C-alpha positions, 0 to 999 in steps of 0.5 A: 525241340523247346518243352512248350512247342512239344506241349504244344503240338501234345494239346493240338493233337488231343483237341482235334481228335476230341472234336472228331469224336463230337464230330462224328454222332452230331453226322449221323444223328442229322442223317437220320433225321433227313432220312425220316423226314423226306422222300429218301432211300433207307438202303438199295433194295429196301425201298423209301420210307415216305411222310403221311399225314393223318388226312390221307386216309380221308383221299384216293380212289378206295376210300369208302363213303357210305352212311357210317362213313362221310366224306370228309373236307378234302376228299373230294377230287380236285378235277371235277368238271362239267362235262358240258362245258368240256364237250371235247370229253364227251366221245362215244356217249351221251349226257343227261343234261348240262348239269352233269359234273364227273372227275376228268380221270373217271371221264378218261377211264370211262370214254376207253371203257366205251370204246371197247364196249363200242367194238362189240357193238354195244354203244348207247351209253348215257352218263346221267349223273356224276358229281353233286353238291350236297344241296343237289344231294339233300333234295334227292335223298327227300325226294327218294328216301333212305333206300335209294339215296344217301343224305349230303356228304355221304354218297359217293355223288359227292365224292366224284368217282361214282356215277349213274349209266345209263342206256337210251335203248331202255332199263339198264338192267335189261339192255346191251349196255348194262350186261356189257359193264357187268361182264366188262367194267371191273377191266378199265378200274369200275365196280357196280357198286350196289349189286342185288346181293349186298343190299344188307352190307351196303345199305342201298337196294340194288342200283344197276346203274351206278358205278364206282372208280377205284381203279386196277387192280382193285376192281378185278380182284373185287369182281372175282370175289365177290365182294362189294367195297366194304368188304373189300376193304376189310379183306385188305385190313386183314391180309395186311400185304396180298401180291395177284396178277392181272392180265399177265401184270403183277400189283403189289397190295399193302395196308398201313393202319395210321393214326397220326402223321407217321411214314411207310415204307414205299419202293424206291423202284417202281410206281405206286399209289396211295389212297385212304381208305376213310377209316383207320389206314392207308392202301399202298398199290405197287404197279407193274 
């Protein structure tokens, strides 16, 4: 073999090896970037890494709305509708007038709940109020005062997850409907938002008619532990991770502090929901 051919082959081989060494770490970096910027599996059994934005703190069924934490832009439920204009959703209950608005999701859960009540012979429910815009809430605050209403932007009625439930048979605190809800509402994702023994915490006087949708299993845990929404969110923040069984089904709940756009881990083989707390973090609920 001629010398120039020999040296040509040697140079070519050395060049190829250098190219491979340069290429390998580059491919590794690119793969790492994909994991950190997309819904992607890490390794089997370790779940997914997902991106969350700070705005997600202010969205979801567990957001705390009160005098200290107002509703943020984008926090209002996206599926709010007028019940009078969607009469197909009004099944087994009445509405006070043609202005009642509510989240479709909440209406559907409410309907499931009162169908169960009807099987127990309790069937005189009415929705007196649901979603309110700022103008409506401002007028109510002016009329009712701070003990029974919150300023515009600080009321759950501005969110679309709170509703005032009445009975056509009398006061909720003395009606079969009110008593049934106290016993059973948690099984359907609803809580009595302003209980008699939590006034010092909620800042609102006892309202036997005001219920809030938070979803399962949160409503059941709150009832079992006798916690207001304020107390429950503080409990989750303290515990970080809890596991609970509701009607034979296992739920896993975890709190994740969020200060800026970041990533969190979620399961890659189970359904889950995300909800902000409207303060400083996101709650992941892993479903059965």
